[in-house]
C-alpha positions as CSV (number, residue, x, y, z in Angstrom):
1,M,38.3,-32.8,-27.1
2,K,34.4,-31.5,-27.7
3,S,33.9,-33.3,-24.2
4,S,36.6,-31.0,-22.8
5,N,35.4,-28.0,-24.4
6,V,31.6,-28.5,-23.3
7,L,32.8,-29.5,-19.8
8,K,35.2,-25.9,-19.8
9,A,32.2,-24.0,-21.3
10,L,29.6,-25.5,-18.4
11,T,32.7,-24.8,-15.5
12,A,32.9,-20.8,-17.1
13,A,28.9,-21.0,-17.1
14,S,28.9,-22.2,-13.4
15,I,31.3,-19.7,-12.1
16,L,29.8,-16.6,-13.6
17,G,26.9,-18.0,-12.2
18,L,28.2,-18.3,-8.7
19,G,30.0,-14.9,-9.4
20,A,26.5,-13.2,-9.7
21,L,25.2,-14.7,-6.9
22,M,27.8,-13.7,-4.8
23,S,27.4,-10.2,-6.3
24,Q,23.5,-9.9,-5.4
25,T,24.6,-11.5,-1.8
26,A,26.7,-8.6,-1.3
27,L,24.4,-5.9,-2.8
28,A,21.7,-7.0,0.0
29,Q,24.3,-7.5,3.1
30,E,26.4,-4.5,2.5
31,G,24.5,-2.2,0.0
32,K,25.5,-0.6,-3.5
33,T,27.3,3.0,-3.0
34,V,25.7,5.4,-5.5
35,K,27.8,8.3,-6.4
36,I,25.8,11.8,-7.4
37,A,27.7,14.2,-9.3
38,K,27.6,17.5,-9.0
39,G,24.0,18.7,-10.7
40,Q,22.9,15.2,-11.4
41,P,19.7,14.1,-9.5
42,V,18.8,11.8,-7.0
43,V,17.0,9.0,-8.5
44,V,14.0,8.3,-6.4
45,G,11.7,5.3,-8.0
46,T,8.3,4.7,-7.2
47,M,5.9,2.3,-8.4
48,H,2.1,2.9,-7.7
49,V,-1.0,1.9,-9.7
50,L,-1.7,4.3,-12.4
51,S,-3.7,3.1,-14.5
52,G,-7.7,0.9,-14.7
53,S,-9.9,1.1,-12.2
54,D,-7.8,1.1,-9.0
55,A,-5.9,4.1,-10.5
56,A,-6.8,6.6,-8.0
57,L,-4.7,4.9,-5.3
58,G,-1.8,5.2,-6.8
59,V,-2.3,8.5,-8.5
60,D,-3.4,9.7,-4.9
61,V,0.1,8.3,-3.5
62,L,2.2,9.4,-6.2
63,R,0.5,13.1,-5.6
64,G,1.3,13.1,-2.0
65,V,4.8,12.0,-2.9
66,K,4.9,15.1,-5.4
67,V,3.7,17.5,-2.7
68,A,6.6,16.6,-0.1
69,V,9.1,16.8,-3.2
70,S,8.0,20.2,-3.6
71,D,7.8,20.8,0.3
72,I,11.5,20.7,0.5
73,G,12.0,22.9,-2.9
74,G,12.7,19.8,-5.1
75,K,16.3,19.1,-4.3
76,L,18.1,17.3,-1.5
77,L,21.5,18.3,-0.3
78,G,21.9,20.6,-3.5
79,H,21.0,17.8,-5.9
80,P,17.5,18.2,-8.0
81,I,15.3,15.0,-7.6
82,K,14.0,12.9,-10.2
83,L,11.1,10.4,-10.1
84,L,10.9,7.6,-11.9
85,E,7.2,6.9,-12.0
86,E,6.5,3.3,-12.9
87,D,2.9,1.5,-13.3
88,D,2.9,-1.6,-11.5
89,G,-0.9,-2.3,-12.5
90,C,-1.5,-3.4,-8.8
91,N,-0.6,-7.0,-9.4
92,A,2.1,-9.3,-9.1
93,E,3.0,-9.8,-12.9
94,G,3.6,-5.4,-13.1
95,G,5.0,-5.2,-9.5
96,Q,8.0,-8.1,-11.0
97,T,8.3,-5.8,-14.3
98,V,8.5,-2.2,-12.5
99,A,10.9,-3.5,-9.7
100,T,13.2,-5.4,-12.2
101,K,13.1,-1.7,-14.1
102,I,13.7,0.2,-11.3
103,A,16.6,-2.4,-10.2
104,A,18.9,-2.1,-13.3
105,N,18.9,1.7,-12.5
106,Q,21.9,1.8,-10.6
107,Q,21.6,5.4,-10.0
108,V,18.5,4.5,-7.6
109,V,18.6,5.1,-3.8
110,V,15.3,4.0,-2.3
111,S,11.8,2.7,-4.1
112,L,8.4,4.3,-2.5
113,G,5.6,1.7,-3.0
114,S,3.9,-0.2,-4.0
115,A,0.0,1.1,-2.3
116,C,-1.0,-2.7,-3.2
117,S,0.5,-5.4,-1.5
118,S,0.5,-7.8,-4.7
119,A,2.5,-5.7,-6.1
120,T,5.0,-5.1,-3.6
121,R,5.1,-9.2,-2.5
122,P,7.1,-10.0,-5.8
123,A,8.9,-6.7,-6.0
124,A,10.6,-6.3,-2.7
125,P,13.0,-9.4,-3.4
126,I,14.0,-8.1,-6.3
127,L,15.2,-4.5,-4.9
128,Y,16.6,-6.3,-2.2
129,K,18.9,-8.2,-4.5
130,A,19.7,-4.8,-6.4
131,G,20.7,-3.4,-2.4
132,V,17.8,-1.0,-3.2
133,P,15.4,0.1,0.5
134,V,12.0,0.1,-0.2
135,I,9.5,1.8,1.6
136,A,5.8,0.9,0.9
137,T,3.4,3.5,0.8
138,A,-0.1,1.6,1.0
139,A,1.0,-2.1,1.1
140,S,-0.8,-3.3,4.7
141,S,-0.6,-7.1,4.1
142,P,1.1,-8.7,7.4
143,V,3.1,-11.3,5.5
144,L,5.6,-8.5,4.2
145,T,6.5,-7.3,7.7
146,A,6.2,-11.0,9.4
147,P,8.1,-11.5,11.8
148,D,9.1,-14.8,10.2
149,R,9.4,-13.1,6.2
150,A,12.3,-14.1,4.5
151,A,15.5,-12.1,4.2
152,D,14.4,-10.5,1.1
153,Y,12.0,-8.7,2.6
154,T,14.2,-7.2,5.4
155,W,14.8,-4.0,3.2
156,L,11.3,-3.0,3.4
157,T,9.7,-0.8,6.0
158,R,6.2,0.6,5.1
159,V,4.3,3.8,6.7
160,V,0.9,2.2,6.3
161,Y,-0.9,0.4,8.8
162,N,-0.5,-3.7,9.0
163,D,-4.0,-5.5,8.4
164,L,-3.4,-7.3,11.6
165,W,-4.3,-4.4,13.1
166,A,-7.1,-3.4,10.4
167,G,-8.7,-7.1,10.4
168,R,-8.9,-7.3,14.6
169,E,-10.3,-3.5,14.6
170,V,-13.0,-4.6,12.3
171,A,-13.6,-7.9,13.9
172,N,-14.0,-6.0,17.0
173,W,-16.1,-3.7,15.9
174,A,-18.9,-5.9,14.2
175,T,-18.8,-8.0,17.1
176,K,-18.9,-5.3,20.0
177,V,-20.1,-2.7,18.7
178,L,-22.8,-3.9,16.1
179,G,-23.7,-6.9,18.6
180,F,-23.5,-9.4,15.0
181,K,-22.8,-13.0,15.2
182,K,-22.6,-14.4,11.9
183,F,-20.4,-13.3,9.5
184,A,-19.9,-13.7,5.4
185,T,-16.9,-13.0,3.9
186,I,-15.8,-12.3,0.1
187,H,-12.2,-11.8,-1.4
188,D,-10.5,-11.2,-4.8
189,G,-7.5,-13.7,-4.1
190,S,-5.4,-10.3,-4.1
191,A,-2.7,-10.5,-1.2
192,Y,-4.4,-7.6,0.3
193,A,-8.1,-8.9,0.7
194,E,-7.3,-12.7,1.2
195,K,-4.9,-12.0,4.3
196,L,-7.6,-9.2,5.7
197,V,-10.4,-11.3,5.6
198,R,-8.2,-14.6,7.4
199,V,-7.3,-12.0,10.0
200,F,-11.3,-10.5,10.5
201,Q,-12.5,-14.2,10.3
202,E,-9.7,-15.1,13.1
203,N,-11.0,-12.6,15.5
204,V,-14.3,-12.9,14.9
205,K,-14.1,-16.4,16.3
206,K,-12.3,-15.4,18.9
207,Q,-15.2,-13.1,20.1
208,G,-17.6,-15.9,19.4
209,G,-18.9,-15.1,16.2
210,E,-19.4,-17.7,13.3
211,I,-18.2,-17.2,9.5
212,V,-21.2,-18.7,8.2
213,S,-19.7,-18.4,4.5
214,D,-16.3,-17.8,3.3
215,E,-16.0,-16.9,-0.2
216,A,-13.2,-16.5,-3.2
217,V,-13.5,-14.4,-6.4
218,A,-11.6,-13.1,-9.2
219,P,-10.5,-10.0,-9.2
220,S,-11.7,-9.6,-12.9
221,D,-15.2,-11.6,-12.4
222,T,-18.2,-9.4,-13.1
223,D,-20.9,-11.6,-12.1
224,L,-21.4,-11.7,-8.3
225,R,-24.5,-12.9,-8.2
226,P,-24.1,-16.9,-7.9
227,V,-21.6,-16.3,-5.2
228,L,-24.1,-13.5,-3.0
229,T,-27.1,-16.2,-3.7
230,K,-25.0,-18.8,-2.1
231,I,-24.3,-16.6,0.7
232,A,-27.7,-15.6,1.2
233,T,-28.5,-19.4,2.1
234,S,-26.5,-19.0,4.8
235,K,-28.3,-15.9,6.5
236,P,-25.3,-13.8,7.8
237,E,-25.6,-10.7,9.5
238,M,-22.6,-8.8,7.6
239,I,-20.5,-9.4,4.5
240,Y,-17.2,-8.4,4.7
241,A,-15.6,-8.1,1.7
242,P,-12.3,-5.5,1.7
243,N,-12.0,-5.8,-2.1
244,F,-10.8,-3.2,-4.9
245,V,-13.0,-0.9,-6.9
246,G,-14.3,-3.4,-9.6
247,V,-15.0,-6.0,-7.4
248,T,-16.9,-4.1,-4.6
249,S,-18.5,-2.1,-7.2
250,Y,-20.3,-5.3,-8.6
251,A,-21.2,-6.5,-5.4
252,I,-22.9,-3.0,-4.7
253,R,-25.2,-3.3,-7.3
254,Q,-25.6,-6.8,-7.5
255,K,-26.4,-7.3,-3.8
256,K,-29.5,-5.7,-4.1
257,E,-31.1,-8.0,-6.5
258,I,-30.5,-11.4,-4.1
259,A,-33.2,-11.9,-2.0
260,G,-32.4,-12.4,1.9
261,L,-29.5,-9.9,1.5
262,E,-31.8,-6.8,1.7
263,K,-31.0,-6.0,5.0
264,V,-27.7,-8.1,5.8
265,R,-25.3,-5.2,6.7
266,F,-22.2,-4.7,3.6
267,I,-18.7,-3.6,4.6
268,G,-16.0,-2.9,2.2
269,S,-13.0,-1.3,3.1
270,D,-10.5,1.9,1.8
271,A,-8.8,-0.2,-1.0
272,A,-12.0,1.2,-2.8
273,L,-12.6,4.5,-1.5
274,G,-12.0,7.1,-4.2
275,A,-14.0,8.7,-7.2
276,Q,-14.1,5.7,-9.6
277,L,-15.9,3.7,-6.9
278,L,-18.8,6.1,-7.4
279,E,-18.3,6.3,-11.2
280,A,-18.8,2.1,-11.1
281,A,-21.0,1.7,-8.4
282,G,-23.8,4.9,-9.3
283,K,-26.2,5.5,-6.8
284,D,-25.9,2.2,-5.4
285,V,-23.1,3.7,-3.3
286,I,-24.9,5.8,-1.2
287,G,-25.1,4.0,2.0
288,F,-22.0,2.1,1.6
289,Q,-19.5,1.6,4.5
290,I,-15.6,0.9,4.6
291,T,-13.7,0.7,7.3
292,S,-10.3,2.5,7.4
293,T,-8.1,4.5,9.3
294,A,-9.2,7.8,10.0
295,L,-8.4,10.2,7.3
296,E,-10.4,13.8,8.4
297,A,-7.7,16.2,8.9
298,E,-8.3,16.7,12.6
299,A,-6.9,12.8,13.2
300,Q,-4.1,13.5,11.3
301,G,-0.5,15.1,12.1
302,K,-0.2,19.0,12.6
303,G,0.8,19.3,8.9
304,Y,-1.9,17.4,7.2
305,K,-4.1,20.4,6.6
306,A,-1.4,22.5,5.3
307,M,-0.6,19.6,2.9
308,K,-3.7,18.7,1.7
309,E,-4.4,22.6,0.9
310,K,-0.8,22.4,-1.3
311,Y,-2.8,19.2,-3.1
312,K,-5.7,21.2,-4.4
313,T,-3.6,23.9,-5.7
314,M,-0.9,21.5,-7.2
315,F,-3.6,19.3,-8.8
316,G,-6.8,21.4,-9.3
317,E,-8.5,18.9,-6.6
318,Y,-8.7,17.9,-2.8
319,P,-7.2,14.3,-2.4
320,I,-9.0,11.6,-4.8
321,Q,-8.3,8.8,-2.1
322,G,-7.0,8.3,1.2
323,F,-3.5,7.4,1.0
324,H,-1.8,10.9,-0.4
325,G,-0.5,11.5,3.3
326,N,1.3,8.1,3.3
327,G,3.1,9.3,0.1
328,Y,4.2,12.1,1.5
329,D,5.3,10.5,4.5
330,A,7.3,8.0,2.6
331,F,9.4,10.9,0.8
332,M,9.9,12.9,3.9
333,M,11.2,9.9,5.9
334,F,13.5,8.6,2.9
335,A,14.8,12.3,2.6
336,D,15.4,12.9,6.6
337,A,17.7,9.5,6.3
338,F,19.1,10.5,3.3
339,K,20.6,13.7,4.7
340,K,21.6,11.8,7.8
341,V,23.7,9.2,5.8
342,A,25.1,11.0,2.8
343,K,28.5,12.5,2.3
344,S,28.7,15.5,0.2
345,E,31.6,17.2,-0.9
346,G,32.6,19.8,-3.7
347,G,28.7,19.6,-4.8
348,A,29.4,15.6,-5.1
349,T,27.3,13.3,-2.8
350,T,27.8,9.7,-2.1
351,V,25.3,7.7,-0.4
352,N,25.8,4.1,0.7
353,T,22.1,1.8,0.3
354,K,22.6,-0.5,3.5
355,A,23.2,2.5,5.7
356,L,20.4,4.2,4.2
357,R,18.5,1.3,4.6
358,D,19.5,1.0,8.3
359,A,18.8,5.0,9.2
360,I,15.2,4.4,7.3
361,I,14.5,1.7,9.8
362,A,15.6,3.7,12.9
363,T,13.0,5.9,12.3
364,K,11.7,7.6,15.7
365,N,8.7,10.1,16.5
366,H,8.9,11.4,13.0
367,Q,6.3,14.0,12.5
368,G,4.4,12.9,9.6
369,V,0.9,14.2,8.2
370,T,-0.6,10.9,9.1
371,G,1.0,11.4,12.6
372,T,3.9,10.4,14.7
373,L,5.8,7.3,13.0
374,T,8.3,5.2,14.6
375,C,9.3,1.9,12.8
376,D,9.7,-1.1,14.8
377,Q,12.5,-3.6,14.4
378,Y,10.5,-5.5,11.1
379,G,9.4,-2.1,9.7
380,D,6.2,-1.0,10.6
381,C,5.8,2.4,10.6
382,G,2.7,3.2,10.2
383,V,-0.5,4.8,12.4
384,Y,-3.9,3.2,13.0
385,K,-6.8,5.0,13.9
386,F,-9.9,2.6,13.0
387,A,-12.7,4.0,11.6
388,V,-15.8,3.7,9.9
389,Y,-17.3,6.0,6.7
390,E,-20.4,6.0,4.8
391,F,-21.0,7.2,1.4
392,T,-23.5,9.9,1.2
393,N,-23.5,11.2,-2.5
394,Q,-23.0,9.3,-5.5
395,D,-21.2,12.6,-7.4
396,P,-17.5,11.3,-8.0
397,K,-17.1,15.1,-7.8
398,S,-18.3,14.8,-4.1
399,I,-15.6,13.2,-2.7
400,D,-14.7,15.2,0.5
401,I,-13.0,12.6,3.3
402,G,-15.4,13.4,6.2
403,K,-18.0,14.6,4.0
404,N,-18.2,12.2,1.6
405,P,-17.9,9.6,2.9
406,K,-18.6,11.0,6.1
407,R,-17.6,9.2,9.2
408,V,-20.1,7.3,11.4
409,Y,-17.9,5.3,14.0
410,P,-16.4,6.7,16.5
411,D,-18.1,10.0,17.5
412,K,-14.7,11.5,18.3
413,F,-11.3,11.0,18.6
């Protein structure tokens, strides 16, 4: 009898487990239907890094989202908009935790973010299984929209550029414009930095260049002197290190202590752009260069100047990082899709999230503040115009993209 009872219990548990799996599959294939009663909010999940050394990145994006919400009057189809503001810490653990929390809220119709690929990679499958579309705001790792990506990434689109584009353009600039042949690289193991470095290396080799040193550090490393000393022995002409604020700031300061690196060009990326880098690196940040998509108003869409001024009005300062426009465009792209597929009657609104996802990825010629956005079949919707910026002032309050850092390449667009 005891064995029979155990067998029955195991069978019941197996059936429940299978039922849960089938339910998740149904959500991913058919979406969930969200009913929003009259007077109740449209709930939008957001996940960005809001604390730590890279907080400026996430705060800047979230502020862009809030400007967009304000620009449409704070309502969608008569419903107030409620943002769930979650801090993913720009890491895998945070992405998993936050995505699980957002997925558990049955009223969430979309999730905006993350700004970090490391958080987005574990988050996207969780939200997919919960039937929640994702619009990544600044997560640029190629794996997220790769043609051979797993099915549980197919509900993800993004309004930021793909690092396949960025890595190629950095390599072309370094070899064809600067004329360098020998390169060293440093990445911090993040999904963003490591993949970007690999794309850069691949394209450098295509241009006849040589990778003389390929180094990895941890995001928490504070003493980079051993790595920099090793790099010095390989005698590169340029070090490409597209890391976040922590690793970048230590490398900037400590590079000047290493014999043999005095004249070596040191290049970072827009992952480290912002006031926090100036605070961490101090006077050594002056002359440091980063690669990015072009960020000045003249390189953006027609609505960018007004958006930038409203940002200052709402938050008391001009943008503190370079991805606020992506946050704005992510929300507006969602809002346009929501209005196309949601059905309202008597003040209540119903939306199917599969239909919403399909409408988002079908976006064509969306006139965003970052430019004209058109999504391809894999979810890449962003705009990319390669540029190089150089810091001219160490004062964190002097951040004004186009002035500090100023654009040093190309001369014009």
